[in-house]
Structures are given as structure tokens and as C-alpha cells.
N, CA, C and O atoms as a Tripos MOL2 file, in Angstrom:
@<TRIPOS>MOLECULE
protein
  296   295    74     0     0
PROTEIN
NO_CHARGES

@<TRIPOS>ATOM
      1 N          71.7310  111.4620  167.2900 N.3       1 MET1
      2 CA         71.6450  110.6220  166.1060 C.3       1 MET1
      3 C          70.9560  111.3740  164.9690 C.2       1 MET1
      4 O          70.3190  112.4090  165.1640 O.2       1 MET1
      5 N          71.1110  110.8170  163.7980 N.am      2 ILE2
      6 CA         70.5640  111.4400  162.5930 C.3       2 ILE2
      7 C          69.1460  110.9080  162.3600 C.2       2 ILE2
      8 O          68.9110  109.7050  162.4750 O.2       2 ILE2
      9 N          68.2080  111.7910  162.0360 N.am      3 PRO3
     10 CA         66.8230  111.3510  161.7990 C.3       3 PRO3
     11 C          66.7190  110.3710  160.6250 C.2       3 PRO3
     12 O          67.4890  110.4490  159.6680 O.2       3 PRO3
     13 N          65.7670  109.4590  160.7140 N.am      4 ARG4
     14 CA         65.5580  108.4110  159.7050 C.3       4 ARG4
     15 C          65.2990  108.9980  158.3170 C.2       4 ARG4
     16 O          65.6040  108.3550  157.3120 O.2       4 ARG4
     17 N          64.7490  110.1950  158.2480 N.am      5 LYS5
     18 CA         64.4320  110.7620  156.9310 C.3       5 LYS5
     19 C          65.6830  110.9940  156.0690 C.2       5 LYS5
     20 O          65.5780  111.1850  154.8580 O.2       5 LYS5
     21 N          66.8580  110.9760  156.6980 N.am      6 TYR6
     22 CA         68.1100  111.1520  155.9590 C.3       6 TYR6
     23 C          68.8060  109.8240  155.6530 C.2       6 TYR6
     24 O          69.9490  109.8120  155.1980 O.2       6 TYR6
     25 N          68.1240  108.7200  155.9010 N.am      7 GLU7
     26 CA         68.7240  107.3980  155.7210 C.3       7 GLU7
     27 C          69.2230  107.1770  154.2920 C.2       7 GLU7
     28 O          70.3360  106.6870  154.0980 O.2       7 GLU7
     29 N          68.4230  107.5280  153.3020 N.am      8 PHE8
     30 CA         68.8130  107.3220  151.9060 C.3       8 PHE8
     31 C          70.0830  108.0970  151.5690 C.2       8 PHE8
     32 O          70.9720  107.5690  150.9010 O.2       8 PHE8
     33 N          70.1740  109.3360  152.0240 N.am      9 PHE9
     34 CA         71.3520  110.1600  151.7310 C.3       9 PHE9
     35 C          72.5920  109.6050  152.4140 C.2       9 PHE9
     36 O          73.6790  109.6250  151.8350 O.2       9 PHE9
     37 N          72.4440  109.1130  153.6350 N.am     10 LEU10
     38 CA         73.5740  108.5060  154.3340 C.3      10 LEU10
     39 C          73.9900  107.2000  153.6670 C.2      10 LEU10
     40 O          75.1790  106.9390  153.4890 O.2      10 LEU10
     41 N          73.0170  106.3920  153.3020 N.am     11 PHE11
     42 CA         73.3210  105.1390  152.6270 C.3      11 PHE11
     43 C          74.0920  105.3910  151.3330 C.2      11 PHE11
     44 O          75.1320  104.7750  151.1000 O.2      11 PHE11
     45 N          73.5890  106.2910  150.4930 N.am     12 THR12
     46 CA         74.2500  106.5570  149.2220 C.3      12 THR12
     47 C          75.6200  107.1980  149.4230 C.2      12 THR12
     48 O          76.5520  106.9190  148.6690 O.2      12 THR12
     49 N          75.7450  108.0590  150.4400 N.am     13 PHE13
     50 CA         77.0360  108.6860  150.7170 C.3      13 PHE13
     51 C          78.0810  107.6370  151.0790 C.2      13 PHE13
     52 O          79.1780  107.6250  150.5210 O.2      13 PHE13
     53 N          77.7350  106.7530  152.0200 N.am     14 PHE14
     54 CA         78.7040  105.7550  152.4620 C.3      14 PHE14
     55 C          78.9570  104.6930  151.3910 C.2      14 PHE14
     56 O          80.0770  104.1980  151.2730 O.2      14 PHE14
     57 N          77.9560  104.3440  150.6260 N.am     15 MET15
     58 CA         78.1630  103.4010  149.5240 C.3      15 MET15
     59 C          79.1330  104.0080  148.5110 C.2      15 MET15
     60 O          80.0670  103.3400  148.0660 O.2      15 MET15
     61 N          78.9180  105.2570  148.1500 N.am     16 ALA16
     62 CA         79.8100  105.9300  147.2020 C.3      16 ALA16
     63 C          81.2100  106.0790  147.7860 C.2      16 ALA16
     64 O          82.2020  105.8890  147.0820 O.2      16 ALA16
     65 N          81.2930  106.4120  149.0550 N.am     17 LEU17
     66 CA         82.5850  106.6010  149.7080 C.3      17 LEU17
     67 C          83.4070  105.3150  149.6750 C.2      17 LEU17
     68 O          84.5490  105.3190  149.2140 O.2      17 LEU17
     69 N          82.8350  104.2240  150.1570 N.am     18 PHE18
     70 CA         83.5860  102.9710  150.2370 C.3      18 PHE18
     71 C          83.8880  102.3880  148.8600 C.2      18 PHE18
     72 O          84.9950  101.9090  148.6180 O.2      18 PHE18
     73 N          82.9220  102.4260  147.9700 N.am     19 MET19
     74 CA         83.1730  101.8980  146.6340 C.3      19 MET19
     75 C          84.2250  102.7410  145.8990 C.2      19 MET19
     76 O          85.0610  102.1920  145.1810 O.2      19 MET19
     77 N          84.1920  104.0450  146.0700 N.am     20 SER20
     78 CA         85.1870  104.9060  145.4280 C.3      20 SER20
     79 C          86.5780  104.6580  145.9920 C.2      20 SER20
     80 O          87.5550  104.6200  145.2450 O.2      20 SER20
     81 N          86.6700  104.4910  147.2970 N.am     21 ILE21
     82 CA         87.9760  104.2100  147.9190 C.3      21 ILE21
     83 C          88.5450  102.9030  147.3720 C.2      21 ILE21
     84 O          89.6810  102.8650  146.8980 O.2      21 ILE21
     85 N          87.7610  101.8440  147.4390 N.am     22 PHE22
     86 CA         88.2650  100.5360  147.0200 C.3      22 PHE22
     87 C          88.5470  100.4630  145.5220 C.2      22 PHE22
     88 O          89.6100  100.0000  145.1060 O.2      22 PHE22
     89 N          87.6050  100.9150  144.7270 N.am     23 MET23
     90 CA         87.7740  100.7900  143.2800 C.3      23 MET23
     91 C          88.8850  101.7000  142.7480 C.2      23 MET23
     92 O          89.6620  101.2830  141.8890 O.2      23 MET23
     93 N          88.9680  102.9210  143.2400 N.am     24 SER24
     94 CA         90.0430  103.7960  142.7660 C.3      24 SER24
     95 C          91.4020  103.2530  143.1880 C.2      24 SER24
     96 O          92.3800  103.3830  142.4510 O.2      24 SER24
     97 N          91.4700  102.6430  144.3730 N.am     25 GLY25
     98 CA         92.7230  102.0460  144.8180 C.3      25 GLY25
     99 C          93.1360  100.8730  143.9580 C.2      25 GLY25
    100 O          94.2900  100.7810  143.5410 O.2      25 GLY25
    101 N          92.2040   99.9760  143.6880 N.am     26 VAL26
    102 CA         92.5010   98.7910  142.8770 C.3      26 VAL26
    103 C          92.8810   99.1930  141.4520 C.2      26 VAL26
    104 O          93.8840   98.7200  140.9170 O.2      26 VAL26
    105 N          92.0960  100.0490  140.8500 N.am     27 ILE27
    106 CA         92.3750  100.4530  139.4660 C.3      27 ILE27
    107 C          93.6770  101.2350  139.3780 C.2      27 ILE27
    108 O          94.4310  101.0550  138.4220 O.2      27 ILE27
    109 N          93.9600  102.0950  140.3460 N.am     28 SER28
    110 CA         95.2300  102.8300  140.3500 C.3      28 SER28
    111 C          96.3990  101.8620  140.4740 C.2      28 SER28
    112 O          97.4060  102.0070  139.7810 O.2      28 SER28
    113 N          96.2680  100.8800  141.3510 N.am     29 LEU29
    114 CA         97.3330   99.8890  141.5300 C.3      29 LEU29
    115 C          97.5530   99.0900  140.2470 C.2      29 LEU29
    116 O          98.6950   98.8400  139.8620 O.2      29 LEU29
    117 N          96.4800   98.6940  139.5910 N.am     30 ILE30
    118 CA         96.6050   97.9560  138.3320 C.3      30 ILE30
    119 C          97.2760   98.8210  137.2700 C.2      30 ILE30
    120 O          98.1320   98.3400  136.5270 O.2      30 ILE30
    121 N          96.8930  100.0950  137.1970 N.am     31 ASN31
    122 CA         97.4060  100.9670  136.1360 C.3      31 ASN31
    123 C          98.8330  101.4270  136.3360 C.2      31 ASN31
    124 O          99.6000  101.4790  135.3740 O.2      31 ASN31
    125 N          99.2200  101.7690  137.5850 N.am     32 VAL32
    126 CA        100.5530  102.3500  137.7930 C.3      32 VAL32
    127 C         101.4550  101.5110  138.6810 C.2      32 VAL32
    128 O         102.6640  101.7400  138.7080 O.2      32 VAL32
    129 N         100.9060  100.5490  139.4070 N.am     33 GLY33
    130 CA        101.7110   99.7380  140.3200 C.3      33 GLY33
    131 C         102.0710  100.5140  141.5810 C.2      33 GLY33
    132 O         101.5570  101.6050  141.8260 O.2      33 GLY33
    133 N         102.9780   99.9200  142.3870 N.am     34 TRP34
    134 CA        103.4040  100.5580  143.6380 C.3      34 TRP34
    135 C         104.5090  101.5700  143.3400 C.2      34 TRP34
    136 O         105.6890  101.2610  143.5000 O.2      34 TRP34
    137 N         104.1410  102.7550  142.9140 N.am     35 VAL35
    138 CA        105.1060  103.8240  142.6400 C.3      35 VAL35
    139 C         105.2210  104.7240  143.8600 C.2      35 VAL35
    140 O         104.4010  104.6560  144.7760 O.2      35 VAL35
    141 N         106.2540  105.5750  143.8630 N.am     36 ASP36
    142 CA        106.5030  106.4490  145.0110 C.3      36 ASP36
    143 C         105.3350  107.3580  145.3530 C.2      36 ASP36
    144 O         105.0530  107.5780  146.5310 O.2      36 ASP36
    145 N         104.6640  107.8810  144.3660 N.am     37 ASN37
    146 CA        103.5600  108.8140  144.6110 C.3      37 ASN37
    147 C         102.1970  108.1290  144.4960 C.2      37 ASN37
    148 O         101.2160  108.7690  144.1160 O.2      37 ASN37
    149 N         102.1260  106.8420  144.8180 N.am     38 PHE38
    150 CA        100.8820  106.0950  144.6970 C.3      38 PHE38
    151 C          99.7600  106.7210  145.5250 C.2      38 PHE38
    152 O          98.6180  106.7820  145.0690 O.2      38 PHE38
    153 N         100.0740  107.1870  146.7370 N.am     39 GLY39
    154 CA         99.0520  107.7960  147.5900 C.3      39 GLY39
    155 C          98.3890  108.9980  146.9470 C.2      39 GLY39
    156 O          97.1710  109.1590  147.0290 O.2      39 GLY39
    157 N          99.1820  109.8410  146.3090 N.am     40 ARG40
    158 CA         98.6290  111.0230  145.6280 C.3      40 ARG40
    159 C          97.7890  110.6120  144.4280 C.2      40 ARG40
    160 O          96.7070  111.1560  144.2080 O.2      40 ARG40
    161 N          98.2830  109.6560  143.6550 N.am     41 ILE41
    162 CA         97.5380  109.1620  142.4950 C.3      41 ILE41
    163 C          96.2040  108.5810  142.9420 C.2      41 ILE41
    164 O          95.1680  108.8470  142.3330 O.2      41 ILE41
    165 N          96.2320  107.7820  144.0140 N.am     42 TRP42
    166 CA         95.0160  107.1690  144.5470 C.3      42 TRP42
    167 C          94.0390  108.2400  145.0370 C.2      42 TRP42
    168 O          92.8420  108.1700  144.7590 O.2      42 TRP42
    169 N          94.5570  109.2290  145.7670 N.am     43 ALA43
    170 CA         93.6910  110.2910  146.2980 C.3      43 ALA43
    171 C          93.0110  111.0670  145.1730 C.2      43 ALA43
    172 O          91.8200  111.3670  145.2540 O.2      43 ALA43
    173 N          93.7620  111.3890  144.1300 N.am     44 GLU44
    174 CA         93.1750  112.1120  142.9980 C.3      44 GLU44
    175 C          92.1110  111.2620  142.3000 C.2      44 GLU44
    176 O          91.0520  111.7650  141.9260 O.2      44 GLU44
    177 N          92.3990  109.9860  142.1320 N.am     45 ALA45
    178 CA         91.4230  109.0890  141.5020 C.3      45 ALA45
    179 C          90.1870  108.9450  142.3790 C.2      45 ALA45
    180 O          89.0660  108.9210  141.8700 O.2      45 ALA45
    181 N          90.3790  108.8510  143.6900 N.am     46 PHE46
    182 CA         89.2490  108.7270  144.6110 C.3      46 PHE46
    183 C          88.3250  109.9380  144.5220 C.2      46 PHE46
    184 O          87.1060  109.7880  144.4310 O.2      46 PHE46
    185 N          88.9020  111.1280  144.5480 N.am     47 ILE47
    186 CA         88.0870  112.3530  144.4980 C.3      47 ILE47
    187 C          87.2530  112.3800  143.2190 C.2      47 ILE47
    188 O          86.0580  112.6760  143.2580 O.2      47 ILE47
    189 N          87.8780  112.0750  142.0980 N.am     48 LYS48
    190 CA         87.1520  112.0650  140.8260 C.3      48 LYS48
    191 C          86.0630  110.9950  140.8310 C.2      48 LYS48
    192 O          84.9450  111.2340  140.3720 O.2      48 LYS48
    193 N          86.3970  109.8180  141.3510 N.am     49 ALA49
    194 CA         85.4270  108.7210  141.3880 C.3      49 ALA49
    195 C          84.2520  109.0610  142.2980 C.2      49 ALA49
    196 O          83.1060  108.7730  141.9550 O.2      49 ALA49
    197 N          84.5170  109.6650  143.4470 N.am     50 PHE50
    198 CA         83.4460  109.9910  144.3880 C.3      50 PHE50
    199 C          82.4870  111.0240  143.7990 C.2      50 PHE50
    200 O          81.2730  110.9370  143.9860 O.2      50 PHE50
    201 N          83.0430  111.9970  143.0900 N.am     51 ILE51
    202 CA         82.2130  113.0360  142.4700 C.3      51 ILE51
    203 C          81.2210  112.4180  141.4800 C.2      51 ILE51
    204 O          80.0970  112.9010  141.3430 O.2      51 ILE51
    205 N          81.6300  111.3650  140.8010 N.am     52 VAL52
    206 CA         80.7450  110.6740  139.8700 C.3      52 VAL52
    207 C          79.8520  109.6680  140.6060 C.2      52 VAL52
    208 O          78.6640  109.5490  140.3070 O.2      52 VAL52
    209 N          80.4340  108.9480  141.5680 N.am     53 ALA53
    210 CA         79.7250  107.8400  142.2260 C.3      53 ALA53
    211 C          78.5360  108.3090  143.0610 C.2      53 ALA53
    212 O          77.4760  107.6860  143.0130 O.2      53 ALA53
    213 N          78.6840  109.3800  143.8170 N.am     54 TYR54
    214 CA         77.6060  109.7790  144.7340 C.3      54 TYR54
    215 C          76.2960  110.0820  143.9990 C.2      54 TYR54
    216 O          75.2710  109.4870  144.3320 O.2      54 TYR54
    217 N          76.2910  110.9730  143.0230 N.am     55 PRO55
    218 CA         75.0100  111.2080  142.3370 C.3      55 PRO55
    219 C          74.5360  109.9920  141.5360 C.2      55 PRO55
    220 O          73.3340  109.7640  141.3990 O.2      55 PRO55
    221 N          75.4870  109.2140  141.0060 N.am     56 THR56
    222 CA         75.1030  108.0180  140.2610 C.3      56 THR56
    223 C          74.3780  107.0320  141.1580 C.2      56 THR56
    224 O          73.3370  106.4970  140.7770 O.2      56 THR56
    225 N          74.9130  106.7860  142.3430 N.am     57 ILE57
    226 CA         74.2860  105.8500  143.2790 C.3      57 ILE57
    227 C          72.9200  106.3610  143.7160 C.2      57 ILE57
    228 O          71.9970  105.5680  143.9030 O.2      57 ILE57
    229 N          72.7780  107.6630  143.8790 N.am     58 MET58
    230 CA         71.4800  108.2200  144.2690 C.3      58 MET58
    231 C          70.4180  107.9330  143.2020 C.2      58 MET58
    232 O          69.2450  107.7440  143.5260 O.2      58 MET58
    233 N          70.8260  107.9010  141.9530 N.am     59 VAL59
    234 CA         69.8870  107.6270  140.8630 C.3      59 VAL59
    235 C          69.6870  106.1180  140.6830 C.2      59 VAL59
    236 O          68.5710  105.6660  140.4240 O.2      59 VAL59
    237 N          70.7530  105.3490  140.8190 N.am     60 VAL60
    238 CA         70.7120  103.9220  140.5060 C.3      60 VAL60
    239 C          70.0410  103.0920  141.5950 C.2      60 VAL60
    240 O          69.3280  102.1420  141.2750 O.2      60 VAL60
    241 N          70.2450  103.4180  142.8650 N.am     61 VAL61
    242 CA         69.7100  102.5980  143.9660 C.3      61 VAL61
    243 C          68.1920  102.3900  143.8510 C.2      61 VAL61
    244 O          67.7440  101.2480  143.9490 O.2      61 VAL61
    245 N          67.3940  103.4220  143.6500 N.am     62 PRO62
    246 CA         65.9470  103.1770  143.5240 C.3      62 PRO62
    247 C          65.6040  102.2590  142.3490 C.2      62 PRO62
    248 O          64.6830  101.4470  142.4450 O.2      62 PRO62
    249 N          66.3340  102.3840  141.2490 N.am     63 GLN63
    250 CA         66.0860  101.5330  140.0850 C.3      63 GLN63
    251 C          66.4430  100.0760  140.3980 C.2      63 GLN63
    252 O          65.7090   99.1570  140.0360 O.2      63 GLN63
    253 N          67.5670   99.8800  141.0680 N.am     64 VAL64
    254 CA         67.9880   98.5270  141.4360 C.3      64 VAL64
    255 C          66.9770   97.9050  142.4010 C.2      64 VAL64
    256 O          66.6520   96.7240  142.2800 O.2      64 VAL64
    257 N          66.4890   98.6790  143.3410 N.am     65 ARG65
    258 CA         65.4800   98.1600  144.2710 C.3      65 ARG65
    259 C          64.2330   97.6980  143.5220 C.2      65 ARG65
    260 O          63.6620   96.6600  143.8560 O.2      65 ARG65
    261 N          63.8010   98.4620  142.5070 N.am     66 ARG66
    262 CA         62.6290   98.0770  141.7100 C.3      66 ARG66
    263 C          62.8910   96.7860  140.9410 C.2      66 ARG66
    264 O          62.0290   95.9090  140.8820 O.2      66 ARG66
    265 N          64.0720   96.6700  140.3560 N.am     67 ILE67
    266 CA         64.4110   95.4670  139.5960 C.3      67 ILE67
    267 C          64.4270   94.2440  140.5180 C.2      67 ILE67
    268 O          63.8690   93.1990  140.1830 O.2      67 ILE67
    269 N          65.0630   94.3810  141.6660 N.am     68 VAL68
    270 CA         65.1460   93.2620  142.6140 C.3      68 VAL68
    271 C          63.7570   92.8820  143.1100 C.2      68 VAL68
    272 O          63.4320   91.7000  143.2140 O.2      68 VAL68
    273 N          62.9450   93.8780  143.4140 N.am     69 LYS69
    274 CA         61.5720   93.6160  143.8730 C.3      69 LYS69
    275 C          60.7880   92.8620  142.8030 C.2      69 LYS69
    276 O          59.9960   91.9740  143.1180 O.2      69 LYS69
    277 N          61.0090   93.2170  141.5400 N.am     70 PHE70
    278 CA         60.3220   92.5500  140.4370 C.3      70 PHE70
    279 C          60.7760   91.0930  140.3100 C.2      70 PHE70
    280 O          59.9630   90.2160  140.0180 O.2      70 PHE70
    281 N          62.0610   90.8320  140.5270 N.am     71 LEU71
    282 CA         62.6210   89.5060  140.3250 C.3      71 LEU71
    283 C          62.4140   88.5400  141.4970 C.2      71 LEU71
    284 O          62.4680   87.3240  141.3140 O.2      71 LEU71
    285 N          62.1810   89.0690  142.6770 N.am     72 ILE72
    286 CA         62.0320   88.2340  143.8620 C.3      72 ILE72
    287 C          60.5420   87.9520  144.0920 C.2      72 ILE72
    288 O          59.7060   88.8530  144.0190 O.2      72 ILE72
    289 N          60.2370   86.7020  144.3680 N.am     73 ARG73
    290 CA         58.8440   86.3720  144.6880 C.3      73 ARG73
    291 C          58.7190   86.1180  146.1780 C.2      73 ARG73
    292 O          59.6740   85.6970  146.8300 O.2      73 ARG73
    293 N          57.5570   86.3730  146.7000 N.am     74 ASP74
    294 CA         57.2990   86.1870  148.1290 C.3      74 ASP74
    295 C          57.0870   84.7340  148.4700 C.2      74 ASP74
    296 O          56.8570   84.3990  149.6320 O.2      74 ASP74
@<TRIPOS>BOND
     1     1     2 1
     2     2     3 1
     3     3     4 2
     4     3     5 am
     5     5     6 1
     6     6     7 1
     7     7     8 2
     8     7     9 am
     9     9    10 1
    10    10    11 1
    11    11    12 2
    12    11    13 am
    13    13    14 1
    14    14    15 1
    15    15    16 2
    16    15    17 am
    17    17    18 1
    18    18    19 1
    19    19    20 2
    20    19    21 am
    21    21    22 1
    22    22    23 1
    23    23    24 2
    24    23    25 am
    25    25    26 1
    26    26    27 1
    27    27    28 2
    28    27    29 am
    29    29    30 1
    30    30    31 1
    31    31    32 2
    32    31    33 am
    33    33    34 1
    34    34    35 1
    35    35    36 2
    36    35    37 am
    37    37    38 1
    38    38    39 1
    39    39    40 2
    40    39    41 am
    41    41    42 1
    42    42    43 1
    43    43    44 2
    44    43    45 am
    45    45    46 1
    46    46    47 1
    47    47    48 2
    48    47    49 am
    49    49    50 1
    50    50    51 1
    51    51    52 2
    52    51    53 am
    53    53    54 1
    54    54    55 1
    55    55    56 2
    56    55    57 am
    57    57    58 1
    58    58    59 1
    59    59    60 2
    60    59    61 am
    61    61    62 1
    62    62    63 1
    63    63    64 2
    64    63    65 am
    65    65    66 1
    66    66    67 1
    67    67    68 2
    68    67    69 am
    69    69    70 1
    70    70    71 1
    71    71    72 2
    72    71    73 am
    73    73    74 1
    74    74    75 1
    75    75    76 2
    76    75    77 am
    77    77    78 1
    78    78    79 1
    79    79    80 2
    80    79    81 am
    81    81    82 1
    82    82    83 1
    83    83    84 2
    84    83    85 am
    85    85    86 1
    86    86    87 1
    87    87    88 2
    88    87    89 am
    89    89    90 1
    90    90    91 1
    91    91    92 2
    92    91    93 am
    93    93    94 1
    94    94    95 1
    95    95    96 2
    96    95    97 am
    97    97    98 1
    98    98    99 1
    99    99   100 2
   100    99   101 am
   101   101   102 1
   102   102   103 1
   103   103   104 2
   104   103   105 am
   105   105   106 1
   106   106   107 1
   107   107   108 2
   108   107   109 am
   109   109   110 1
   110   110   111 1
   111   111   112 2
   112   111   113 am
   113   113   114 1
   114   114   115 1
   115   115   116 2
   116   115   117 am
   117   117   118 1
   118   118   119 1
   119   119   120 2
   120   119   121 am
   121   121   122 1
   122   122   123 1
   123   123   124 2
   124   123   125 am
   125   125   126 1
   126   126   127 1
   127   127   128 2
   128   127   129 am
   129   129   130 1
   130   130   131 1
   131   131   132 2
   132   131   133 am
   133   133   134 1
   134   134   135 1
   135   135   136 2
   136   135   137 am
   137   137   138 1
   138   138   139 1
   139   139   140 2
   140   139   141 am
   141   141   142 1
   142   142   143 1
   143   143   144 2
   144   143   145 am
   145   145   146 1
   146   146   147 1
   147   147   148 2
   148   147   149 am
   149   149   150 1
   150   150   151 1
   151   151   152 2
   152   151   153 am
   153   153   154 1
   154   154   155 1
   155   155   156 2
   156   155   157 am
   157   157   158 1
   158   158   159 1
   159   159   160 2
   160   159   161 am
   161   161   162 1
   162   162   163 1
   163   163   164 2
   164   163   165 am
   165   165   166 1
   166   166   167 1
   167   167   168 2
   168   167   169 am
   169   169   170 1
   170   170   171 1
   171   171   172 2
   172   171   173 am
   173   173   174 1
   174   174   175 1
   175   175   176 2
   176   175   177 am
   177   177   178 1
   178   178   179 1
   179   179   180 2
   180   179   181 am
   181   181   182 1
   182   182   183 1
   183   183   184 2
   184   183   185 am
   185   185   186 1
   186   186   187 1
   187   187   188 2
   188   187   189 am
   189   189   190 1
   190   190   191 1
   191   191   192 2
   192   191   193 am
   193   193   194 1
   194   194   195 1
   195   195   196 2
   196   195   197 am
   197   197   198 1
   198   198   199 1
   199   199   200 2
   200   199   201 am
   201   201   202 1
   202   202   203 1
   203   203   204 2
   204   203   205 am
   205   205   206 1
   206   206   207 1
   207   207   208 2
   208   207   209 am
   209   209   210 1
   210   210   211 1
   211   211   212 2
   212   211   213 am
   213   213   214 1
   214   214   215 1
   215   215   216 2
   216   215   217 am
   217   217   218 1
   218   218   219 1
   219   219   220 2
   220   219   221 am
   221   221   222 1
   222   222   223 1
   223   223   224 2
   224   223   225 am
   225   225   226 1
   226   226   227 1
   227   227   228 2
   228   227   229 am
   229   229   230 1
   230   230   231 1
   231   231   232 2
   232   231   233 am
   233   233   234 1
   234   234   235 1
   235   235   236 2
   236   235   237 am
   237   237   238 1
   238   238   239 1
   239   239   240 2
   240   239   241 am
   241   241   242 1
   242   242   243 1
   243   243   244 2
   244   243   245 am
   245   245   246 1
   246   246   247 1
   247   247   248 2
   248   247   249 am
   249   249   250 1
   250   250   251 1
   251   251   252 2
   252   251   253 am
   253   253   254 1
   254   254   255 1
   255   255   256 2
   256   255   257 am
   257   257   258 1
   258   258   259 1
   259   259   260 2
   260   259   261 am
   261   261   262 1
   262   262   263 1
   263   263   264 2
   264   263   265 am
   265   265   266 1
   266   266   267 1
   267   267   268 2
   268   267   269 am
   269   269   270 1
   270   270   271 1
   271   271   272 2
   272   271   273 am
   273   273   274 1
   274   274   275 1
   275   275   276 2
   276   275   277 am
   277   277   278 1
   278   278   279 1
   279   279   280 2
   280   279   281 am
   281   281   282 1
   282   282   283 1
   283   283   284 2
   284   283   285 am
   285   285   286 1
   286   286   287 1
   287   287   288 2
   288   287   289 am
   289   289   290 1
   290   290   291 1
   291   291   292 2
   292   291   293 am
   293   293   294 1
   294   294   295 1
   295   295   296 2
@<TRIPOS>SUBSTRUCTURE
     1 MET1         2 RESIDUE 1 A MET
     2 ILE2         6 RESIDUE 1 A ILE
     3 PRO3        10 RESIDUE 1 A PRO
     4 ARG4        14 RESIDUE 1 A ARG
     5 LYS5        18 RESIDUE 1 A LYS
     6 TYR6        22 RESIDUE 1 A TYR
     7 GLU7        26 RESIDUE 1 A GLU
     8 PHE8        30 RESIDUE 1 A PHE
     9 PHE9        34 RESIDUE 1 A PHE
    10 LEU10       38 RESIDUE 1 A LEU
    11 PHE11       42 RESIDUE 1 A PHE
    12 THR12       46 RESIDUE 1 A THR
    13 PHE13       50 RESIDUE 1 A PHE
    14 PHE14       54 RESIDUE 1 A PHE
    15 MET15       58 RESIDUE 1 A MET
    16 ALA16       62 RESIDUE 1 A ALA
    17 LEU17       66 RESIDUE 1 A LEU
    18 PHE18       70 RESIDUE 1 A PHE
    19 MET19       74 RESIDUE 1 A MET
    20 SER20       78 RESIDUE 1 A SER
    21 ILE21       82 RESIDUE 1 A ILE
    22 PHE22       86 RESIDUE 1 A PHE
    23 MET23       90 RESIDUE 1 A MET
    24 SER24       94 RESIDUE 1 A SER
    25 GLY25       98 RESIDUE 1 A GLY
    26 VAL26      102 RESIDUE 1 A VAL
    27 ILE27      106 RESIDUE 1 A ILE
    28 SER28      110 RESIDUE 1 A SER
    29 LEU29      114 RESIDUE 1 A LEU
    30 ILE30      118 RESIDUE 1 A ILE
    31 ASN31      122 RESIDUE 1 A ASN
    32 VAL32      126 RESIDUE 1 A VAL
    33 GLY33      130 RESIDUE 1 A GLY
    34 TRP34      134 RESIDUE 1 A TRP
    35 VAL35      138 RESIDUE 1 A VAL
    36 ASP36      142 RESIDUE 1 A ASP
    37 ASN37      146 RESIDUE 1 A ASN
    38 PHE38      150 RESIDUE 1 A PHE
    39 GLY39      154 RESIDUE 1 A GLY
    40 ARG40      158 RESIDUE 1 A ARG
    41 ILE41      162 RESIDUE 1 A ILE
    42 TRP42      166 RESIDUE 1 A TRP
    43 ALA43      170 RESIDUE 1 A ALA
    44 GLU44      174 RESIDUE 1 A GLU
    45 ALA45      178 RESIDUE 1 A ALA
    46 PHE46      182 RESIDUE 1 A PHE
    47 ILE47      186 RESIDUE 1 A ILE
    48 LYS48      190 RESIDUE 1 A LYS
    49 ALA49      194 RESIDUE 1 A ALA
    50 PHE50      198 RESIDUE 1 A PHE
    51 ILE51      202 RESIDUE 1 A ILE
    52 VAL52      206 RESIDUE 1 A VAL
    53 ALA53      210 RESIDUE 1 A ALA
    54 TYR54      214 RESIDUE 1 A TYR
    55 PRO55      218 RESIDUE 1 A PRO
    56 THR56      222 RESIDUE 1 A THR
    57 ILE57      226 RESIDUE 1 A ILE
    58 MET58      230 RESIDUE 1 A MET
    59 VAL59      234 RESIDUE 1 A VAL
    60 VAL60      238 RESIDUE 1 A VAL
    61 VAL61      242 RESIDUE 1 A VAL
    62 PRO62      246 RESIDUE 1 A PRO
    63 GLN63      250 RESIDUE 1 A GLN
    64 VAL64      254 RESIDUE 1 A VAL
    65 ARG65      258 RESIDUE 1 A ARG
    66 ARG66      262 RESIDUE 1 A ARG
    67 ILE67      266 RESIDUE 1 A ILE
    68 VAL68      270 RESIDUE 1 A VAL
    69 LYS69      274 RESIDUE 1 A LYS
    70 PHE70      278 RESIDUE 1 A PHE
    71 LEU71      282 RESIDUE 1 A LEU
    72 ILE72      286 RESIDUE 1 A ILE
    73 ARG73      290 RESIDUE 1 A ARG
    74 ASP74      294 RESIDUE 1 A ASP
């Protein structure tokens, strides 16, 4: 198993992976519809989205946690 110290990196990796897959698929489908080369279009969009999403999520997650902690009362 992977040591706990890598939890944040795994969390952000999988969050970026799944969100990039779903969002690039939905947006590609909305933009081009079910065309013959949809798989290639989706794959290209996914790669571009993941390259942006992974570092973005690494920066945003700690900020979101702080905001949520501020807004939630015990």
C-alpha cells in the first residue's frame, strides 16, 4: 500500500482524473455531438483538461478546506 504521507497527491490526482474525464466528455459531446472521431476528440480534450486540472486542484483544495472550515460551526 501507499504511505499516508502521499494521500494529498493521490486525492488530487484522482479528483483531477475523474473530473477531467467526465467534464471533457460532456463538453466535447455538447460541442461536436456523436461524430465518428468522438473518441479522439474526447481523448485530446481530456489530456488538455488533466494538465490544467491536476495542478489547479492541488492549489484549490487547501483553500476550499479553509473556506469550508470557516463556514461550518461545531
